[in-house]
N, C-alpha and C positions, 0 to 999 in steps of 0.2 A: 112403523111411524109416521111421521103428521111431515109434507115436506117443507123447510122452506119455516119449520115451527121454529122462534125463537127459546136461547135457552137460557134461566134462571141463576146466577151463584146465590152460594151463600153469603152471608154478610163474614163466613171466618175467609172464605174463596177469596172474595174483594178486596180482606183488607190484606192474605197475599199477595194477592195482584196488582195490591197499586202503593203498595207500608201504608194504609194509610189505620191507623188506629180501631179495635173496634168500640172504646169505647168513643172515637169520631166517628167513629158511622151512626155514632146510635147521637150525640152531643147535633151531630148536622138534623137527623131524622125528627131532634124535639122544638131542633133551633129549623125549623120545614129548610135546610140549605144545603149544598152540596150536590151526592149522583140522585138525581129523580129513584125512588125502590118502589115498589106492590107488599102491598097484604096480601093472601093466600091461608082464610081465616085466621093462626094466632102466629102467623111466620112471615119472616123482612125476608123480600127476596132480590134483586137485583137485575134487570136487563141486562148482558154479554154488551149490547150496542149498544147501552145509554151510558155503561166502565169504560167500555169503548172510546166514548164522546169528549167523555167528563176530560177522558189522556190526554183526549188532541189539544179542547181547553185546556189545560197545564203550559201547552209550550207554549213557552220565550223564542224566539227572537232575537238572533247575538246578530253583530256585527261582525262584517269575517272584515283580518286588519293586514 
């Protein structure tokens, strides 16, 4: 096994983790928005690191009352 080799997730896995529908992920790819992705042959894969970064970027800061 290669050390520090990035993990790539399927569209279904990303949908389950992020709660973003698969159709929405497909639309994001078509519109060139959303989570960066890779195409290996005919398959779409998302880097685990990119998915985590996307989720971190969606954080909303709130004020504590």
